[in-house]
N, CA, C and O atoms as CSV, one atom per row, in Angstrom:
chain,resi,resn,atom,element,x,y,z
A,1,MET,N,N,17.506,5.318,5.336
A,1,MET,CA,C,17.241,6.713,5.011
A,1,MET,C,C,16.021,6.784,4.099
A,1,MET,O,O,15.933,6.066,3.102
A,2,SER,N,N,15.113,7.630,4.440
A,2,SER,CA,C,13.886,7.797,3.661
A,2,SER,C,C,14.125,8.717,2.469
A,2,SER,O,O,14.981,9.600,2.518
A,3,ASP,N,N,13.372,8.507,1.411
A,3,ASP,CA,C,13.417,9.378,0.237
A,3,ASP,C,C,12.589,10.649,0.442
A,3,ASP,O,O,12.536,11.498,-0.448
A,4,PHE,N,N,11.955,10.788,1.583
A,4,PHE,CA,C,11.033,11.891,1.828
A,4,PHE,C,C,11.639,12.922,2.767
A,4,PHE,O,O,12.352,12.565,3.706
A,5,ARG,N,N,11.360,14.205,2.521
A,5,ARG,CA,C,11.849,15.277,3.400
A,5,ARG,C,C,11.324,15.066,4.811
A,5,ARG,O,O,12.068,15.152,5.788
A,6,ILE,N,N,10.042,14.792,4.898
A,6,ILE,CA,C,9.420,14.424,6.170
A,6,ILE,C,C,8.971,12.983,5.989
A,6,ILE,O,O,8.081,12.714,5.183
A,7,PRO,N,N,9.574,12.046,6.729
A,7,PRO,CA,C,9.228,10.632,6.519
A,7,PRO,C,C,7.726,10.381,6.633
A,7,PRO,O,O,7.043,10.967,7.473
A,8,LEU,N,N,7.238,9.508,5.782
A,8,LEU,CA,C,5.828,9.126,5.831
A,8,LEU,C,C,5.567,8.330,7.099
A,8,LEU,O,O,6.388,7.506,7.503
A,9,SER,N,N,4.438,8.574,7.717
A,9,SER,CA,C,4.048,7.785,8.881
A,9,SER,C,C,3.487,6.446,8.410
A,9,SER,O,O,3.199,6.256,7.228
A,10,THR,N,N,3.339,5.539,9.342
A,10,THR,CA,C,2.708,4.259,9.022
A,10,THR,C,C,1.298,4.495,8.486
A,10,THR,O,O,0.874,3.840,7.534
A,11,ASP,N,N,0.580,5.426,9.094
A,11,ASP,CA,C,-0.771,5.748,8.626
A,11,ASP,C,C,-0.747,6.270,7.193
A,11,ASP,O,O,-1.599,5.901,6.385
A,12,ASP,N,N,0.228,7.129,6.872
A,12,ASP,CA,C,0.367,7.618,5.494
A,12,ASP,C,C,0.545,6.456,4.531
A,12,ASP,O,O,-0.099,6.399,3.484
A,13,HIS,N,N,1.430,5.525,4.899
A,13,HIS,CA,C,1.685,4.370,4.033
A,13,HIS,C,C,0.415,3.549,3.819
A,13,HIS,O,O,0.146,3.108,2.702
A,14,VAL,N,N,-0.359,3.343,4.872
A,14,VAL,CA,C,-1.592,2.547,4.751
A,14,VAL,C,C,-2.584,3.237,3.814
A,14,VAL,O,O,-3.188,2.582,2.965
A,15,VAL,N,N,-2.756,4.538,3.960
A,15,VAL,CA,C,-3.683,5.277,3.096
A,15,VAL,C,C,-3.204,5.227,1.646
A,15,VAL,O,O,-4.000,4.982,0.739
A,16,ILE,N,N,-1.918,5.456,1.426
A,16,ILE,CA,C,-1.362,5.403,0.069
A,16,ILE,C,C,-1.505,3.997,-0.503
A,16,ILE,O,O,-1.878,3.836,-1.665
A,17,GLY,N,N,-1.213,2.979,0.304
A,17,GLY,CA,C,-1.341,1.596,-0.157
A,17,GLY,C,C,-2.755,1.271,-0.599
A,17,GLY,O,O,-2.953,0.630,-1.631
A,18,ASN,N,N,-3.747,1.712,0.181
A,18,ASN,CA,C,-5.147,1.486,-0.201
A,18,ASN,C,C,-5.467,2.158,-1.527
A,18,ASN,O,O,-6.128,1.572,-2.384
A,19,ARG,N,N,-5.000,3.381,-1.693
A,19,ARG,CA,C,-5.306,4.119,-2.931
A,19,ARG,C,C,-4.581,3.540,-4.138
A,19,ARG,O,O,-5.140,3.492,-5.234
A,20,LEU,N,N,-3.344,3.103,-3.946
A,20,LEU,CA,C,-2.617,2.480,-5.058
A,20,LEU,C,C,-3.257,1.151,-5.450
A,20,LEU,O,O,-3.266,0.787,-6.626
A,21,ARG,N,N,-3.786,0.437,-4.479
A,21,ARG,CA,C,-4.494,-0.818,-4.768
A,21,ARG,C,C,-5.716,-0.533,-5.645
A,21,ARG,O,O,-5.984,-1.268,-6.595
A,22,GLU,N,N,-6.455,0.532,-5.325
A,22,GLU,CA,C,-7.615,0.922,-6.141
A,22,GLU,C,C,-7.183,1.335,-7.542
A,22,GLU,O,O,-7.839,0.991,-8.526
A,23,CYS,N,N,-6.090,2.066,-7.630
A,23,CYS,CA,C,-5.571,2.498,-8.930
A,23,CYS,C,C,-5.152,1.285,-9.760
A,23,CYS,O,O,-5.416,1.223,-10.961
A,24,ARG,N,N,-4.499,0.326,-9.110
A,24,ARG,CA,C,-4.069,-0.882,-9.821
A,24,ARG,C,C,-5.280,-1.654,-10.336
A,24,ARG,O,O,-5.269,-2.154,-11.461
A,25,ASP,N,N,-6.312,-1.750,-9.520
A,25,ASP,CA,C,-7.542,-2.425,-9.954
A,25,ASP,C,C,-8.136,-1.736,-11.179
A,25,ASP,O,O,-8.598,-2.403,-12.105
A,26,ALA,N,N,-8.126,-0.397,-11.185
A,26,ALA,CA,C,-8.663,0.349,-12.329
A,26,ALA,C,C,-7.828,0.095,-13.580
A,26,ALA,O,O,-8.379,-0.092,-14.665
A,27,LEU,N,N,-6.508,0.086,-13.438
A,27,LEU,CA,C,-5.643,-0.185,-14.592
A,27,LEU,C,C,-5.850,-1.600,-15.120
A,27,LEU,O,O,-5.830,-1.820,-16.331
A,28,MET,N,N,-6.047,-2.553,-14.224
A,28,MET,CA,C,-6.305,-3.927,-14.664
A,28,MET,C,C,-7.629,-3.999,-15.424
A,28,MET,O,O,-7.743,-4.739,-16.400
A,29,HIS,N,N,-8.617,-3.244,-14.987
A,29,HIS,CA,C,-9.903,-3.209,-15.691
A,29,HIS,C,C,-9.727,-2.637,-17.098
A,29,HIS,O,O,-10.298,-3.153,-18.059
A,30,VAL,N,N,-8.939,-1.575,-17.212
A,30,VAL,CA,C,-8.672,-0.992,-18.531
A,30,VAL,C,C,-7.983,-2.017,-19.420
A,30,VAL,O,O,-8.350,-2.177,-20.584
A,31,MET,N,N,-6.989,-2.713,-18.880
A,31,MET,CA,C,-6.245,-3.680,-19.694
A,31,MET,C,C,-7.109,-4.855,-20.132
A,31,MET,O,O,-6.974,-5.341,-21.255
A,32,THR,N,N,-7.989,-5.312,-19.255
A,32,THR,CA,C,-8.839,-6.440,-19.643
A,32,THR,C,C,-9.949,-6.014,-20.595
A,32,THR,O,O,-10.522,-6.851,-21.292
A,33,SER,N,N,-10.258,-4.723,-20.630
A,33,SER,CA,C,-11.301,-4.214,-21.522
A,33,SER,C,C,-10.762,-3.750,-22.869
A,33,SER,O,O,-11.471,-3.795,-23.874
A,34,ALA,N,N,-9.513,-3.306,-22.889
A,34,ALA,CA,C,-8.930,-2.756,-24.122
A,34,ALA,C,C,-8.434,-3.875,-25.031
A,34,ALA,O,O,-8.108,-4.971,-24.574
A,35,VAL,N,N,-8.386,-3.579,-26.302
A,35,VAL,CA,C,-7.862,-4.524,-27.288
A,35,VAL,C,C,-6.336,-4.528,-27.178
A,35,VAL,O,O,-5.707,-3.475,-27.278
A,36,PRO,N,N,-5.728,-5.720,-26.969
A,36,PRO,CA,C,-4.268,-5.782,-26.888
A,36,PRO,C,C,-3.617,-5.161,-28.126
A,36,PRO,O,O,-4.064,-5.354,-29.256
A,37,GLY,N,N,-2.553,-4.414,-27.870
A,37,GLY,CA,C,-1.826,-3.783,-28.959
A,37,GLY,C,C,-2.244,-2.353,-29.245
A,37,GLY,O,O,-1.520,-1.618,-29.917
A,38,THR,N,N,-3.414,-1.944,-28.738
A,38,THR,CA,C,-3.849,-0.566,-28.962
A,38,THR,C,C,-3.064,0.368,-28.044
A,38,THR,O,O,-2.455,-0.066,-27.066
A,39,LEU,N,N,-3.089,1.645,-28.374
A,39,LEU,CA,C,-2.384,2.635,-27.564
A,39,LEU,C,C,-2.920,2.649,-26.131
A,39,LEU,O,O,-2.148,2.778,-25.181
A,40,THR,N,N,-4.220,2.518,-25.978
A,40,THR,CA,C,-4.819,2.492,-24.637
A,40,THR,C,C,-4.275,1.328,-23.827
A,40,THR,O,O,-3.903,1.499,-22.666
A,41,TYR,N,N,-4.225,0.156,-24.422
A,41,TYR,CA,C,-3.705,-1.027,-23.745
A,41,TYR,C,C,-2.236,-0.826,-23.377
A,41,TYR,O,O,-1.829,-1.131,-22.256
A,42,GLN,N,N,-1.444,-0.315,-24.314
A,42,GLN,CA,C,-0.012,-0.119,-24.079
A,42,GLN,C,C,0.240,0.886,-22.955
A,42,GLN,O,O,1.108,0.671,-22.109
A,43,GLU,N,N,-0.518,1.981,-22.949
A,43,GLU,CA,C,-0.353,2.983,-21.887
A,43,GLU,C,C,-0.751,2.410,-20.527
A,43,GLU,O,O,-0.080,2.664,-19.527
A,44,ALA,N,N,-1.823,1.652,-20.486
A,44,ALA,CA,C,-2.238,1.022,-19.232
A,44,ALA,C,C,-1.179,0.037,-18.758
A,44,ALA,O,O,-0.893,-0.044,-17.564
A,45,ASP,N,N,-0.602,-0.706,-19.682
A,45,ASP,CA,C,0.446,-1.668,-19.343
A,45,ASP,C,C,1.673,-0.960,-18.771
A,45,ASP,O,O,2.226,-1.391,-17.759
A,46,ARG,N,N,2.099,0.129,-19.420
A,46,ARG,CA,C,3.248,0.898,-18.922
A,46,ARG,C,C,2.933,1.539,-17.568
A,46,ARG,O,O,3.783,1.585,-16.680
A,47,SER,N,N,1.720,2.024,-17.426
A,47,SER,CA,C,1.314,2.635,-16.155
A,47,SER,C,C,1.312,1.608,-15.033
A,47,SER,O,O,1.728,1.901,-13.912
A,48,LEU,N,N,0.848,0.420,-15.333
A,48,LEU,CA,C,0.826,-0.654,-14.349
A,48,LEU,C,C,2.241,-1.018,-13.915
A,48,LEU,O,O,2.494,-1.225,-12.728
A,49,ALA,N,N,3.160,-1.097,-14.867
A,49,ALA,CA,C,4.556,-1.406,-14.541
A,49,ALA,C,C,5.156,-0.304,-13.662
A,49,ALA,O,O,5.856,-0.597,-12.692
A,50,ALA,N,N,4.887,0.956,-13.998
A,50,ALA,CA,C,5.394,2.074,-13.196
A,50,ALA,C,C,4.777,2.060,-11.796
A,50,ALA,O,O,5.466,2.324,-10.811
A,51,LEU,N,N,3.497,1.758,-11.707
A,51,LEU,CA,C,2.820,1.686,-10.421
A,51,LEU,C,C,3.434,0.590,-9.554
A,51,LEU,O,O,3.638,0.789,-8.356
A,52,ASP,N,N,3.728,-0.558,-10.146
A,52,ASP,CA,C,4.334,-1.650,-9.389
A,52,ASP,C,C,5.738,-1.291,-8.909
A,52,ASP,O,O,6.132,-1.679,-7.809
A,53,ARG,N,N,6.495,-0.553,-9.722
A,53,ARG,CA,C,7.822,-0.100,-9.279
A,53,ARG,C,C,7.682,0.872,-8.105
A,53,ARG,O,O,8.448,0.803,-7.144
A,54,LEU,N,N,6.707,1.771,-8.184
A,54,LEU,CA,C,6.465,2.714,-7.095
A,54,LEU,C,C,6.067,1.975,-5.822
A,54,LEU,O,O,6.553,2.305,-4.740
A,55,ARG,N,N,5.202,0.992,-5.935
A,55,ARG,CA,C,4.797,0.204,-4.761
A,55,ARG,C,C,5.999,-0.463,-4.112
A,55,ARG,O,O,6.098,-0.503,-2.885
A,56,ALA,N,N,6.912,-0.986,-4.921
A,56,ALA,CA,C,8.110,-1.633,-4.380
A,56,ALA,C,C,8.973,-0.624,-3.622
A,56,ALA,O,O,9.488,-0.933,-2.548
A,57,GLU,N,N,9.132,0.573,-4.174
A,57,GLU,CA,C,9.919,1.611,-3.500
A,57,GLU,C,C,9.259,2.045,-2.197
A,57,GLU,O,O,9.938,2.225,-1.185
A,58,LEU,N,N,7.954,2.212,-2.216
A,58,LEU,CA,C,7.243,2.621,-1.009
A,58,LEU,C,C,7.291,1.531,0.058
A,58,LEU,O,O,7.407,1.832,1.246
A,59,GLU,N,N,7.201,0.276,-0.354
A,59,GLU,CA,C,7.304,-0.804,0.628
A,59,GLU,C,C,8.694,-0.812,1.258
A,59,GLU,O,O,8.830,-1.021,2.464
A,60,HIS,N,N,9.717,-0.587,0.450
A,60,HIS,CA,C,11.081,-0.512,0.973
A,60,HIS,C,C,11.173,0.604,2.020
A,60,HIS,O,O,11.766,0.413,3.082
A,61,ASP,N,N,10.591,1.758,1.724
A,61,ASP,CA,C,10.596,2.872,2.672
A,61,ASP,C,C,9.849,2.498,3.948
A,61,ASP,O,O,10.320,2.784,5.048
A,62,LEU,N,N,8.698,1.864,3.808
A,62,LEU,CA,C,7.914,1.456,4.978
A,62,LEU,C,C,8.713,0.508,5.863
A,62,LEU,O,O,8.746,0.675,7.083
A,63,ARG,N,N,9.349,-0.473,5.265
A,63,ARG,CA,C,10.110,-1.449,6.053
A,63,ARG,C,C,11.339,-0.815,6.705
A,63,ARG,O,O,11.781,-1.252,7.767
A,64,ALA,N,N,11.885,0.212,6.065
A,64,ALA,CA,C,13.050,0.893,6.636
A,64,ALA,C,C,12.662,1.795,7.802
A,64,ALA,O,O,13.490,2.072,8.670
A,65,THR,N,N,11.423,2.254,7.833
A,65,THR,CA,C,11.009,3.195,8.875
A,65,THR,C,C,10.115,2.569,9.945
A,65,THR,O,O,9.782,3.233,10.927
A,66,THR,N,N,9.725,1.321,9.778
A,66,THR,CA,C,8.884,0.635,10.763
A,66,THR,C,C,9.669,-0.529,11.353
A,66,THR,O,O,10.001,-1.486,10.654
A,67,ALA,N,N,9.958,-0.439,12.628
A,67,ALA,CA,C,10.713,-1.501,13.299
A,67,ALA,C,C,9.880,-2.784,13.354
A,67,ALA,O,O,8.668,-2.743,13.565
A,68,TYR,N,N,10.544,-3.911,13.162
A,68,TYR,CA,C,9.885,-5.218,13.198
A,68,TYR,C,C,9.114,-5.402,14.512
A,68,TYR,O,O,8.011,-5.948,14.525
A,69,GLU,N,N,9.707,-4.940,15.606
A,69,GLU,CA,C,9.084,-5.097,16.922
A,69,GLU,C,C,7.794,-4.279,17.045
A,69,GLU,O,O,6.948,-4.580,17.887
A,70,ARG,N,N,7.642,-3.249,16.211
A,70,ARG,CA,C,6.461,-2.394,16.271
A,70,ARG,C,C,5.372,-2.861,15.303
A,70,ARG,O,O,4.408,-2.144,15.037
A,71,ASP,N,N,5.546,-4.067,14.788
A,71,ASP,CA,C,4.568,-4.661,13.865
A,71,ASP,C,C,4.242,-6.082,14.321
A,71,ASP,O,O,4.512,-7.038,13.593
A,72,PRO,N,N,3.660,-6.237,15.529
A,72,PRO,CA,C,3.440,-7.579,16.073
A,72,PRO,C,C,2.469,-8.436,15.258
A,72,PRO,O,O,2.500,-9.662,15.358
A,73,ARG,N,N,1.613,-7.810,14.457
A,73,ARG,CA,C,0.667,-8.574,13.630
A,73,ARG,C,C,1.200,-8.801,12.220
A,73,ARG,O,O,0.511,-9.374,11.377
A,74,HIS,N,N,2.420,-8.355,11.967
A,74,HIS,CA,C,3.100,-8.547,10.668
A,74,HIS,C,C,2.251,-8.027,9.503
A,74,HIS,O,O,1.992,-8.743,8.535
A,75,LEU,N,N,1.831,-6.788,9.619
A,75,LEU,CA,C,0.992,-6.180,8.589
A,75,LEU,C,C,1.782,-5.403,7.541
A,75,LEU,O,O,1.246,-5.099,6.475
A,76,ALA,N,N,3.032,-5.077,7.816
A,76,ALA,CA,C,3.809,-4.235,6.891
A,76,ALA,C,C,3.834,-4.817,5.480
A,76,ALA,O,O,3.731,-4.071,4.506
A,77,GLY,N,N,3.968,-6.119,5.358
A,77,GLY,CA,C,4.032,-6.757,4.046
A,77,GLY,C,C,2.717,-6.749,3.284
A,77,GLY,O,O,2.682,-7.101,2.104
A,78,LYS,N,N,1.640,-6.352,3.943
A,78,LYS,CA,C,0.319,-6.339,3.302
A,78,LYS,C,C,-0.135,-4.933,2.922
A,78,LYS,O,O,-1.203,-4.763,2.333
A,79,VAL,N,N,0.669,-3.926,3.255
A,79,VAL,CA,C,0.272,-2.543,2.975
A,79,VAL,C,C,0.227,-2.284,1.476
A,79,VAL,O,O,-0.733,-1.693,0.981
A,80,TYR,N,N,1.248,-2.716,0.751
A,80,TYR,CA,C,1.311,-2.444,-0.688
A,80,TYR,C,C,1.009,-3.664,-1.553
A,80,TYR,O,O,0.869,-3.540,-2.770
A,81,TYR,N,N,0.907,-4.837,-0.940
A,81,TYR,CA,C,0.655,-6.058,-1.712
A,81,TYR,C,C,-0.495,-6.830,-1.098
A,81,TYR,O,O,-0.756,-6.716,0.099
A,82,GLY,N,N,-1.176,-7.606,-1.904
A,82,GLY,CA,C,-2.330,-8.356,-1.447
A,82,GLY,C,C,-3.605,-7.702,-1.941
A,82,GLY,O,O,-3.579,-6.628,-2.542
A,83,PHE,N,N,-4.701,-8.355,-1.682
A,83,PHE,CA,C,-5.983,-7.903,-2.219
A,83,PHE,C,C,-6.878,-7.244,-1.179
A,83,PHE,O,O,-7.910,-6.670,-1.526
A,84,VAL,N,N,-6.495,-7.319,0.087
A,84,VAL,CA,C,-7.362,-6.844,1.159
A,84,VAL,C,C,-6.967,-5.427,1.576
A,84,VAL,O,O,-5.794,-5.138,1.812
A,85,ARG,N,N,-7.961,-4.559,1.661
A,85,ARG,CA,C,-7.745,-3.172,2.090
A,85,ARG,C,C,-7.619,-3.098,3.611
A,85,ARG,O,O,-8.075,-3.983,4.336
A,86,PHE,N,N,-7.000,-2.040,4.064
A,86,PHE,CA,C,-6.948,-1.740,5.490
A,86,PHE,C,C,-8.102,-0.803,5.830
A,86,PHE,O,O,-8.449,0.081,5.047
A,87,VAL,N,N,-8.690,-1.004,7.002
A,87,VAL,CA,C,-9.738,-0.120,7.511
A,87,VAL,C,C,-9.387,0.239,8.954
A,87,VAL,O,O,-8.598,-0.451,9.601
A,88,GLY,N,N,-9.977,1.318,9.447
A,88,GLY,CA,C,-9.710,1.744,10.819
A,88,GLY,C,C,-10.140,0.693,11.826
A,88,GLY,O,O,-11.175,0.047,11.658
A,89,SER,N,N,-9.336,0.523,12.880
A,89,SER,CA,C,-9.611,-0.525,13.861
A,89,SER,C,C,-10.444,-0.047,15.034
A,89,SER,O,O,-11.121,-0.847,15.680
A,90,GLY,N,N,-10.406,1.237,15.315
A,90,GLY,CA,C,-11.143,1.734,16.466
A,90,GLY,C,C,-10.406,1.564,17.780
A,90,GLY,O,O,-10.929,1.943,18.828
A,91,ASP,N,N,-9.188,0.996,17.753
A,91,ASP,CA,C,-8.401,0.865,18.979
A,91,ASP,C,C,-7.993,2.242,19.476
A,91,ASP,O,O,-7.703,3.142,18.687
A,92,GLY,N,N,-7.975,2.390,20.778
A,92,GLY,CA,C,-7.594,3.662,21.379
A,92,GLY,C,C,-6.090,3.871,21.387
A,92,GLY,O,O,-5.327,2.974,21.028
A,93,PRO,N,N,-5.670,5.053,21.794
A,93,PRO,CA,C,-4.244,5.394,21.806
A,93,PRO,C,C,-3.407,4.466,22.680
A,93,PRO,O,O,-2.206,4.322,22.455
A,94,GLU,N,N,-4.028,3.837,23.672
A,94,GLU,CA,C,-3.271,2.940,24.554
A,94,GLU,C,C,-2.712,1.733,23.798
A,94,GLU,O,O,-1.744,1.120,24.248
A,95,GLU,N,N,-3.306,1.386,22.663
A,95,GLU,CA,C,-2.829,0.257,21.866
A,95,GLU,C,C,-1.612,0.619,21.017
A,95,GLU,O,O,-0.922,-0.269,20.517
A,96,HIS,N,N,-1.347,1.907,20.852
A,96,HIS,CA,C,-0.283,2.360,19.960
A,96,HIS,C,C,1.107,2.276,20.586
A,96,HIS,O,O,2.097,2.490,19.886
A,97,TRP,N,N,1.212,1.979,21.852
A,97,TRP,CA,C,2.516,2.002,22.508
A,97,TRP,C,C,3.478,0.972,21.927
A,97,TRP,O,O,4.691,1.171,21.993
A,98,ASN,N,N,2.973,-0.123,21.361
A,98,ASN,CA,C,3.879,-1.140,20.814
A,98,ASN,C,C,3.498,-1.600,19.408
A,98,ASN,O,O,4.093,-2.547,18.894
A,99,ASP,N,N,2.523,-0.951,18.778
A,99,ASP,CA,C,2.062,-1.395,17.459
A,99,ASP,C,C,1.814,-0.187,16.558
A,99,ASP,O,O,0.843,0.546,16.742
A,100,ASP,N,N,2.697,0.010,15.588
A,100,ASP,CA,C,2.539,1.130,14.651
A,100,ASP,C,C,1.282,0.995,13.798
A,100,ASP,O,O,0.817,1.978,13.222
A,101,PHE,N,N,0.732,-0.211,13.712
A,101,PHE,CA,C,-0.464,-0.455,12.904
A,101,PHE,C,C,-1.720,-0.600,13.765
A,101,PHE,O,O,-2.727,-1.129,13.294
A,102,ALA,N,N,-1.677,-0.143,15.008
A,102,ALA,CA,C,-2.811,-0.319,15.927
A,102,ALA,C,C,-4.095,0.308,15.399
A,102,ALA,O,O,-5.188,-0.159,15.718
A,103,ALA,N,N,-3.973,1.353,14.602
A,103,ALA,CA,C,-5.167,2.038,14.086
A,103,ALA,C,C,-5.806,1.303,12.917
A,103,ALA,O,O,-6.827,1.751,12.395
A,104,TRP,N,N,-5.223,0.179,12.495
A,104,TRP,CA,C,-5.667,-0.481,11.267
A,104,TRP,C,C,-5.888,-1.970,11.450
A,104,TRP,O,O,-5.199,-2.628,12.230
A,105,VAL,N,N,-6.866,-2.489,10.712
A,105,VAL,CA,C,-7.083,-3.933,10.577
A,105,VAL,C,C,-7.355,-4.206,9.102
A,105,VAL,O,O,-7.707,-3.302,8.344
A,106,LEU,N,N,-7.189,-5.453,8.711
A,106,LEU,CA,C,-7.529,-5.834,7.346
A,106,LEU,C,C,-9.043,-5.905,7.224
A,106,LEU,O,O,-9.713,-6.436,8.110
A,107,ASP,N,N,-9.580,-5.383,6.148
A,107,ASP,CA,C,-11.023,-5.368,5.930
A,107,ASP,C,C,-11.552,-6.794,5.989
A,107,ASP,O,O,-11.050,-7.681,5.297
A,108,GLY,N,N,-12.556,-7.006,6.809
A,108,GLY,CA,C,-13.144,-8.329,6.940
A,108,GLY,C,C,-12.674,-9.080,8.172
A,108,GLY,O,O,-13.185,-10.160,8.468
A,109,GLU,N,N,-11.720,-8.533,8.888
A,109,GLU,CA,C,-11.251,-9.201,10.113
A,109,GLU,C,C,-11.949,-8.650,11.326
A,109,GLU,O,O,-11.684,-9.089,12.444
């Protein structure tokens, strides 16, 4: 069961995952730049922990709504974790019949 009134699509998850990855990178930059123990550092640390909890919940939702058989390239585990962003693949609609991630590839592939 999804936590959403209208379940997120695989495409929604990929877009959110990319944006959360960027947000996490920004928070890590703040933490490495701020003096440990300052309010800025502490807030960034708490925000990072909350962001990671959100990513875990969203990944759980993605795995609950995406059938294993519809992920032949095993990309679901890389949507919210890992360092590589997803970019559009350019595959046509004919590729979507058996792959929920047909519209996406990992950047650099």
